[in-house]
C-alpha positions in Angstrom: -13.0 -27.8 -31.3 -15.6 -30.3 -32.2 -13.8 -32.5 -29.7 -14.3 -30.5 -26.7 -17.8 -29.3 -28.0 -18.7 -32.7 -27.6 -17.3 -33.4 -24.5 -19.0 -30.4 -23.2 -22.7 -31.8 -24.6 -22.0 -35.4 -22.5 -21.3 -33.3 -19.3 -24.4 -31.1 -19.6 -26.4 -33.3 -21.8 -30.1 -31.3 -21.2 -28.6 -28.3 -21.9 -26.6 -29.0 -25.0 -30.3 -30.5 -26.6 -31.8 -27.2 -25.7 -28.7 -25.4 -27.4 -29.0 -27.8 -30.4 -32.7 -26.9 -31.0 -32.3 -23.3 -30.4 -29.0 -22.7 -32.4 -29.4 -25.4 -35.0 -25.9 -25.6 -37.3 -24.5 -22.9 -34.9 -21.8 -24.7 -33.2 -20.2 -21.6 -31.7 -23.6 -20.7 -30.3 -24.0 -24.1 -28.9 -20.2 -24.1 -27.7 -20.9 -20.9 -25.6 -24.6 -21.6 -24.3 -22.6 -24.7 -22.7 -19.9 -22.7 -21.6 -22.0 -20.1 -20.0 -24.0 -22.8 -18.4 -20.8 -24.1 -16.9 -20.0 -20.8 -15.4 -23.3 -20.7 -13.8 -22.7 -23.9 -12.0 -19.2 -22.9 -10.5 -19.2 -23.9 -6.8 -22.9 -24.9 -7.4 -24.2 -28.4 -6.1 -25.0 -29.2 -9.8 -22.7 -31.3 -12.1 -21.4 -29.6 -15.0 -19.5 -26.6 -13.7 -16.1 -25.8 -14.4 -13.3 -27.1 -11.6 -11.1 -24.4 -12.6 -10.0 -21.2 -14.4 -7.5 -22.6 -16.8 -10.7 -24.9 -18.1 -12.6 -22.1 -18.8 -9.4 -20.4 -20.5 -9.3 -23.2 -22.4 -12.8 -23.5 -23.9 -12.0 -19.8 -25.1 -9.1 -20.4 -26.3 -9.6 -23.1 -28.9 -13.3 -21.2 -30.2 -10.3 -18.3 -31.0 -8.4 -20.7 -32.8 -10.9 -22.3 -34.6 -12.4 -19.0 -35.8 -9.1 -18.2 -36.9 -8.9 -21.5 -38.9 -11.9 -20.7 -40.4 -11.0 -17.2 -41.6 -12.4 -15.2 -38.6 -9.3 -13.8 -37.5 -11.2 -10.5 -37.0 -14.3 -11.7 -34.9 -11.3 -13.5 -33.0 -9.7 -10.5 -32.1 -12.4 -8.3 -31.5 -14.8 -10.4 -29.2 -12.9 -13.5 -28.3 -9.4 -12.6 -27.5 -10.7 -9.2 -25.0 -13.1 -12.4 -23.3 -9.9 -14.2 -22.5 -7.7 -11.3 -21.4 -10.7 -10.3 -18.8 -11.0 -14.1 -17.5 -7.5 -14.6 -17.3 -7.3 -10.8 -15.4 -10.4 -11.4 -13.1 -10.7 -15.0 -13.0 -14.5 -16.1 -11.1 -13.6 -13.9 -8.3 -13.5 -10.2 -10.0 -10.9 -9.3 -7.3 -8.7 -11.1 -5.0 -8.5 -10.0 -1.0 -5.6 -9.5 0.7 -5.4 -10.1 4.0 -3.5 -8.1 7.2 -2.7 -7.9 10.5 0.0 -6.6 13.2 3.0 -9.5 13.7 2.6 -9.3 17.3 -1.3 -10.5 17.1 0.5 -13.6 15.1 2.9 -13.9 18.0 0.4 -13.7 20.9 -2.0 -16.3 19.2 1.0 -18.6 18.6 2.1 -18.4 22.2 -1.4 -19.0 23.8 -2.5 -21.9 21.6 0.9 -24.0 22.3 1.0 -23.0 25.9 -0.8 -25.9 26.2 1.4 -28.2 24.4 3.8 -27.3 27.3 5.7 -24.9 25.0 6.9 -20.9 25.9 6.9 -19.8 22.9 7.1 -16.4 24.2 10.0 -17.1 26.2 11.9 -18.0 23.2 14.6 -16.0 21.1 14.5 -15.2 17.1 16.7 -18.0 16.6 14.6 -20.6 18.8 11.3 -19.2 17.4 12.8 -19.9 14.0 13.7 -23.3 14.3 10.5 -24.2 16.3 8.9 -22.9 13.6 10.2 -24.3 10.6 10.4 -27.9 12.7 6.6 -27.5 13.1 5.5 -26.3 9.4 7.9 -29.0 7.9 6.4 -31.8 10.1 3.3 -33.8 9.0 1.5 -33.7 12.4 -0.6 -30.4 13.1 0.8 -28.9 16.8 -2.3 -26.9 17.2 -6.2 -27.3 16.1 -6.7 -24.3 14.7 -11.2 -25.0 15.1 -10.7 -25.4 18.4 -10.4 -21.3 20.4 -11.1 -22.8 23.8 -9.5 -21.1 26.6 -8.0 -18.5 24.5 -8.0 -15.1 24.5 -10.5 -12.9 22.1 -7.7 -11.6 20.0 -6.0 -15.5 19.7 -9.5 -16.9 18.7 -10.2 -13.9 16.1 -7.1 -15.0 14.5 -7.6 -18.2 14.4 -10.7 -18.3 12.9 -9.4 -16.2 9.9 -7.1 -18.5 8.8 -9.5 -21.4 9.5 -12.1 -19.7 7.3 -9.5 -18.6 4.7 -8.7 -22.2 4.2 -12.6 -22.4 3.7 -13.4 -19.7 1.5 -10.3 -21.1 -1.0 -11.5 -24.6 -0.9 -15.5 -22.9 -1.9 -13.7 -19.8 -4.5 -10.4 -21.2 -5.2 -6.9 -20.2 -4.2 -6.6 -16.8 -5.9 -10.1 -15.6 -3.7 -7.7 -15.0 -0.8 -4.2 -15.3 -1.9 -2.4 -12.7 -0.1 -1.3 -11.9 3.5 0.4 -9.0 4.6 2.5 -8.7 8.4 2.2 -5.0 9.2 5.8 -4.6 11.3 7.3 -7.4 10.2 10.6 -6.8 11.5 12.3 -10.4 12.4 12.3 -13.6 9.8 10.1 -15.1 12.3 7.1 -12.6 12.1 6.7 -14.4 8.2 7.1 -17.4 9.8 4.2 -17.2 12.1 2.1 -17.0 9.4 3.1 -19.3 7.3 2.9 -21.8 10.3 -0.5 -20.9 10.9 -1.6 -21.0 7.6 -0.2 -24.6 7.4 -2.2 -25.6 10.8 -5.0 -24.1 9.2 -4.4 -26.5 5.9 -3.6 -23.6 3.9 0.0 -24.7 3.4 1.2 -28.3 2.5 4.6 -28.7 1.9 6.5 -29.0 -0.3 4.7 -29.0 -3.0 1.3 -26.4 -2.0 1.1 -23.0 0.0 -2.5 -21.0 -0.9 -0.8 -17.7 0.3 2.0 -15.5 -0.7 3.4 -14.5 2.7 4.2 -10.6 2.4 6.5 -8.7 5.1 5.2 -5.2 5.0 8.9 -3.4 5.9 8.1 0.5 7.1 10.4 0.9 10.3 13.5 2.1 10.0 14.9 -0.5 11.7 13.1 -3.3 8.9 14.4 -1.2 6.0 17.4 -1.1 7.6 17.6 -5.2 8.2 15.9 -6.1 5.5 18.8 -8.1 4.2 18.8 -9.9 7.3 15.3 -10.6 7.6 15.0 -11.8 3.4 18.2 -13.5 3.1 17.3 -15.8 6.5 14.2 -16.0 5.1 15.3 -17.1 1.5 17.8 -19.4 3.2 15.0 -21.4 5.4 14.2 -24.8 4.2 10.4 -24.5 5.0 10.1 -20.6 3.3 12.0 -21.4 0.2 9.8 -24.5 -0.4 6.8 -22.4 0.4 7.9 -19.7 -2.5 8.5 -22.3 -4.9 5.3 -23.3 -4.5 4.2 -19.6 -5.2 6.1 -19.4 -8.6 9.5 -18.0 -6.3 8.1 -15.0 -6.6 8.7 -13.0 -3.2 6.2 -9.9 -3.0 7.3 -7.4 -0.6 5.2 -4.8 0.9 6.5 -1.3 1.8 4.9 1.0 4.4 5.0 5.2 3.1 2.9 6.1 6.1 4.9 4.9 9.0 8.3 5.9 7.7 7.1 9.2 6.9 5.8 9.6 10.3 8.7 7.8 12.2 11.5 10.3 10.1 9.9 12.7 8.2 9.6 13.6 4.3 13.0 13.8 3.1 14.6 11.0 5.0 11.4 8.8 4.6 11.3 9.0 1.0 15.2 8.5 0.3 15.2 5.6 2.9 11.9 3.7 0.1 14.5 4.6 -2.6 17.3 3.0 -1.4 16.0 -0.2 0.5 13.9 -0.7 -2.8 17.4 -0.8 -4.7 18.9 -2.9 -1.8 15.7 -5.4 -1.7 16.3 -5.9 -5.3 19.9 -6.9 -5.3 19.2 -9.3 -2.4 16.4 -11.4 -4.3 19.0 -11.2 -7.6 21.4 -12.2 -4.9 18.8 -15.6 -3.9 17.5 -15.7 -7.8 13.9 -14.9 -6.6 11.8 -12.7 -8.4 10.6 -9.5 -6.8 7.1 -7.6 -6.7 6.9 -4.8 -4.9 3.4 -3.8 -2.8 3.8 0.2 -2.5 1.7 0.9 0.4 0.7 4.2 -0.9 -1.9 6.6 1.3 -3.9 9.4 -0.5 -1.9 12.1 1.1 1.3 13.8 -0.1 2.5 12.8 3.2 1.6 9.3 2.8 3.1 8.5 -0.3 0.2 10.0 -2.4 0.6 12.5 -5.5 0.4 11.1 -9.1 0.8 7.5 -9.6 2.4 7.7 -13.0 5.2 10.0 -11.9 5.9 7.8 -8.8 6.0 4.9 -11.0 8.7 6.7 -13.4 10.9 7.8 -10.5 11.0 3.9 -8.8 15.1 2.3 -9.5 15.2 0.4 -12.8 16.1 -2.5 -10.7 12.6 -2.9 -9.1 10.6 -2.3 -12.2 10.4 -6.3 -13.1 6.7 -5.6 -15.1 4.6 -6.6 -11.7 3.6 -3.5 -9.4 0.9 -3.7 -6.7 0.1 -0.5 -5.0 -2.8 0.2 -2.4 -5.6 3.3 -3.8 -7.1 4.9 -0.2 -9.9 6.8 1.0 -10.7 9.9 -1.2 -8.6 9.0 -3.7 -10.6 6.2 -4.7 -13.7 8.1 -5.6 -11.6 10.9 -7.1 -10.0 8.8 -9.5 -12.3 6.0 -10.2 -15.8 7.4 -9.6 -16.0 9.0 -12.9 -15.4 6.0 -15.5 -13.6 8.2 -17.9 -11.2 9.8 -15.5 -10.9 6.0 -14.8 -10.1 4.9 -17.7 -8.1 8.0 -18.1 -5.8 7.6 -14.9 -5.5 3.9 -15.5 -4.1 4.5 -19.4 -1.5 7.2 -17.7 -0.1 4.5 -15.0 0.1 2.0 -17.7 2.0 4.1 -19.9 4.4 4.8 -17.0 4.8 1.3 -16.5 5.3 0.5 -19.8 7.9 3.2 -20.4 9.4 2.3 -16.5 9.9 -1.2 -18.1 11.2 -0.3 -21.6 13.8 1.9 -19.1 14.8 -1.1 -16.7 15.4 -3.1 -19.9 17.2 -1.0 -21.4 19.6 -0.1 -18.2 19.0 -2.9 -15.7 20.7 -0.8 -13.2 19.9 2.7 -12.7 23.4 4.9 -13.4 22.8 7.3 -10.6 25.9 9.6 -10.1 27.8 9.3 -7.2 27.6 13.1 -6.3 23.9 12.7 -6.7 23.4 10.2 -3.9 25.9 11.7 -1.8 23.8 14.9 -1.9 20.6 12.8 -0.5 22.7 11.0 2.0 24.5 14.5 2.9 20.9 15.8 3.4 18.7 12.9 4.5 19.9 12.9 8.2 20.1 15.9 8.9 16.4 16.2 7.5 15.5 13.3 10.0 17.3 15.0 13.1 15.6 18.4 12.3 12.3 16.7 12.0 12.8 14.3 15.4 14.0 17.4 17.2 10.6 19.0 16.6 8.5 16.0 17.9 11.1 15.7 20.4 10.6 19.3 21.6 9.5 19.7 25.5 5.5 20.0 25.6 5.0 18.8 21.6 2.4 16.0 22.2 0.4 19.3 23.9 0.8 21.6 21.3 -0.3 19.0 18.5 -3.3 18.5 20.6 -4.2 22.0 21.1 -3.3 23.3 18.0 -5.1 20.9 15.5 -8.4 18.9 15.8 -7.1 15.9 16.5 -9.5 15.0 19.2 -12.5 15.8 17.5 -10.9 13.6 14.7 -10.4 10.6 17.2 -14.1 11.0 17.5 -15.5 10.6 13.9 -17.0 7.8 12.8 -14.5 7.0 9.8 -11.8 4.5 8.9 -11.4 1.2 9.6 -9.3 1.5 12.7 -9.1 3.4 15.7 -7.0 6.5 15.3 -4.4 5.6 18.1 -3.1 2.2 18.7 -3.2 2.1 22.5 -4.4 4.7 25.1 -0.7 6.0 25.4 -0.8 10.4 24.4 2.3 10.2 22.0 2.8 10.5 18.4 4.7 7.2 18.3 1.2 5.4 19.2 -0.6 7.7 16.8 -1.8 6.1 13.5 -0.5 8.1 10.4 -4.0 8.7 9.0 -5.2 10.9 11.7 -1.5 12.5 12.1 -1.6 13.7 8.6 -5.3 14.6 8.9 -5.0 16.9 11.7 -2.0 18.8 10.0 -3.8 19.2 6.9 -6.8 20.7 8.9 -4.3 23.1 10.3 -3.0 24.0 6.9 0.1 23.6 8.8 1.5 20.5 6.6 4.5 19.6 8.1 4.3 16.3 7.4 5.0 17.3 3.9 8.1 19.5 4.0 9.4 19.7 7.6 13.2 19.5 7.5 13.5 19.7 3.6 15.2 22.9 4.2 17.2 21.8 6.8 18.4 18.5 5.4 19.0 20.8 1.5 20.6 23.5 3.6 23.2 20.7 5.7 24.2 19.7 1.8 25.0 22.9 0.7 26.8 23.7 3.8 29.1 20.8 3.5 30.6 22.1 0.0 27.4 21.5 -2.2 26.4 23.5 -4.9 23.0 24.6 -6.1 23.7 23.3 -9.4 24.0 20.2 -9.2 20.6 20.5 -7.2 19.3 21.9 -9.8 20.6 19.2 -12.4 19.3 16.4 -10.3 15.6 17.8 -10.6 15.9 18.3 -14.3 17.5 14.9 -14.8 16.7 12.4 -11.9 13.2 11.2 -12.0 13.1 10.3 -8.2 14.4 13.8 -7.1 12.1 15.9 -9.2 8.9 13.8 -8.0 9.8 14.3 -3.9 10.8 18.1 -4.5 7.3 18.7 -6.8 5.4 16.8 -3.7 7.0 18.6 -1.4 6.3 21.6 -3.5 2.4 20.6 -3.5 2.3 20.6 0.2 4.2 23.5 0.4 1.7 25.2 -1.9 -1.0 24.1 0.3 0.1 25.1 3.8 -1.2 28.9 4.6 1.0 30.3 7.6 -1.4 32.6 8.1 -4.3 29.9 9.0 -2.0 28.1 10.7 -0.8 30.7 13.2 -4.6 31.1 14.6 -4.3 27.5 15.0 -0.9 27.6 17.3 -2.6 30.7 18.8 -4.8 27.7 20.7 -1.7 26.8 22.5 -0.6 28.5 25.9 1.7 31.5 24.6 5.6 30.0 26.1 4.7 26.5 24.0 3.6 28.4 21.2 6.5 30.4 21.3 8.8 27.2 21.9 7.3 25.6 18.5 5.8 27.7 16.3 8.5 30.0 14.9 10.5 27.2 14.1 7.6 25.4 11.9 7.5 28.9 10.5 11.0 29.3 9.4 11.0 25.6 7.8 8.2 26.9 6.0 9.9 29.8 4.5 13.5 28.8 4.3 11.8 25.4 2.2 9.8 27.5 -0.2 12.9 29.9 -0.8 15.1 26.7 -1.5 11.9 24.6 -3.6 11.6 27.6 -6.0 15.5 28.3 -6.4 16.1 24.7 -7.2 13.3 24.2 -9.5 14.1 27.6 -11.4 10.5 28.8 -11.2 8.6 32.1 -9.4 5.8 29.6 -7.6 5.6 26.7 -5.6 3.7 24.8 -8.4 4.4 24.7 -12.0 1.4 23.9 -13.3 -1.2 26.6 -14.3 -4.4 25.0 -13.8 -3.5 23.0 -10.2 -2.2 26.7 -9.2 -5.7 28.0 -10.2 -7.4 25.4 -8.5 -6.0 26.4 -5.5 -7.0 30.1 -5.9 -10.3 29.2 -6.1 -10.2 26.7 -3.6 -8.7 28.8 -0.6 -11.4 31.5 -0.5 -13.9 28.9 0.4 -11.7 26.8 3.0 -10.5 29.7 4.6 -13.6 31.1 6.5 -13.8 27.2 7.6 -10.8 27.2 9.1 -11.6 30.2 11.3 -14.9 29.0 12.0 -13.1 25.9 13.4 -10.3 27.6 15.4 -13.0 29.5 17.4 -15.1 26.2 18.1 -11.7 24.4 19.3 -10.8 27.7 21.2 -14.3 27.3 23.4 -13.8 25.4 26.5 -17.7 23.8 26.3 -19.8 23.6 23.1 -23.5 22.8 22.6 -24.5 19.9 20.4 -25.2 21.9 17.7 -21.6 23.6 17.9 -20.1 20.1 18.3 -22.1 19.0 15.6 -20.6 22.3 13.3 -17.4 21.6 14.4 -17.0 18.4 12.9 -19.1 19.8 9.8 -15.9 22.4 9.6 -13.9 19.0 9.7 -15.6 17.5 6.6 -15.6 20.7 4.6 -12.3 21.8 4.6 -11.0 18.0 3.9 -13.7 18.5 0.8 -11.8 21.7 0.2 -8.1 20.3 0.7 -8.7 17.0 -1.4 -7.7 15.2 1.4 -8.4 13.5 4.7 -5.0 11.7 5.8 
């Protein structure tokens, strides 16, 4: 302690003199004043600031050790140890930022940027792209100048500027300020290598020893999830990528997309695919001796992976519980869970409890022993559920039905969210983003995104020789199945078929009769099966939750009926358009969900 105090005095002689005068014979206070000044001078033009968080932590640790040596164990535990944990957690940046962009933006940017070099990147196949990117990353000379965007498109310019500025921010604020880059719709190894290449060209990566970003593939499509071994195996065997991974401590972060997976496959099939593929990813990373950290891209609603986070953590496959976890909190869920400090503390307490319990379970049983009969039941149910969902979406006139019987056109015009409702001008379900897709059905009180296909899938299992007792056993003893069914129960409970019928009446009669009766039948059958499997009369087990819904509905239902009336009118005054927008906000508040 004395040596570090003296060294600190030499770095900040003026502050040291002031500290000695103010705190004579109080070395700890003197040291703390010097430390405070060094924190204030981080990234300052003045000398004497801390060069790294590690240096700051060393000072705190030395104080704690000195206090303990002098019999002040209680002070060290009460005041210094919590400070150490705070600094270790938040560093100088409080929160690290993640960057994220669609894989096509990187592909197109590289194609444009290297076209001047006479290289036709767009014409390369996957293997050729992997070879080109690997060689370019490993060589010392840059291929492109990220600061020179002359002649490039607006999108390409934006991408290159992002990498250039990220390099600047890391130099100014430290690597931890921005340390993750997520790649939306990652489906090939080259999509990850493209980000590594652009980071290398910007100076964020300097292999073999340094990599300033975690390159995080976001696996969300069925093609990507089914091809996880091909994608990740190719990357782990790639010379450039493996060097980058080593430089990041051998930890591979993988993001799982819940929203688009649900929109693409339906509720039951998407949940089973995510569970199954998490286990597969754990096996893949184990095979390559890589530590995996899963980043769960959950949305606020049940249809997008939402629901109680502690239940979701306990339902994770044991193989994936490493003690590290990352997940998104979005939209109204942030205010609901964290706006009140007591609720925020309780929410964090529940999540930490669930994570510790899940970690304990994983340590006791590293490979979860799921009975073959349960796996077979889910395999048998998932595909028919997916087919039923896709059959609904493929029904002739479904897009027209969706646009007519939900307020999607109103939602698209609202000034909310960070991204447009659709990825392009096409009017198709595939092109619509997951949030407005779920939001629209929630507004119409027909939350097909949270249960459609469930009854078809479970009934297919029963018709194939399965028995209801096995499903009941799964519900009682398997956290994954219980959580999945409970989330479907909540979506079913929030669905009001009588209100949904009013929205359906907005569609032409022929179109309505082609689609709505099937939706109602699937709903009624789902309610029946859920209650039979769970062994209860109602959909919701918790009485307080049922009471909340019962109190809320009398206020929400009239807003729905007003919205239906306004949607049925071909021409609206400005006052009526404003009222229509207000009904969207009111229903969202009542349903506690946007998307």
